[in-house]
C-alpha positions as CSV (number, residue, x, y, z in Angstrom):
1,M,20.0,23.3,-79.5
2,F,23.4,21.6,-79.7
3,F,22.1,18.6,-77.7
4,L,19.1,18.3,-80.1
5,Y,21.5,18.4,-83.1
6,R,23.7,15.7,-81.5
7,T,20.7,13.5,-80.8
8,I,19.4,13.8,-84.4
9,L,22.9,13.1,-85.8
10,A,23.3,10.0,-83.6
11,Y,19.8,8.9,-84.7
12,L,20.7,9.2,-88.4
13,I,24.0,7.4,-87.8
14,A,22.1,4.5,-86.1
15,I,19.7,4.3,-89.0
16,F,22.6,4.3,-91.5
17,C,24.5,1.6,-89.7
18,G,21.3,-0.4,-89.4
19,A,20.6,-0.2,-93.1
20,L,24.2,-1.1,-93.8
21,V,24.1,-4.2,-91.7
22,S,20.7,-5.3,-93.0
23,S,21.9,-4.8,-96.6
24,S,25.1,-6.8,-96.0
25,V,23.2,-9.7,-94.4
């Protein structure tokens, strides 16, 4: 369960960073 939570968290962070980069460019 912890591994699944970590995977989802990393996925959300990746999406957030991607949105941040695309909005700044």
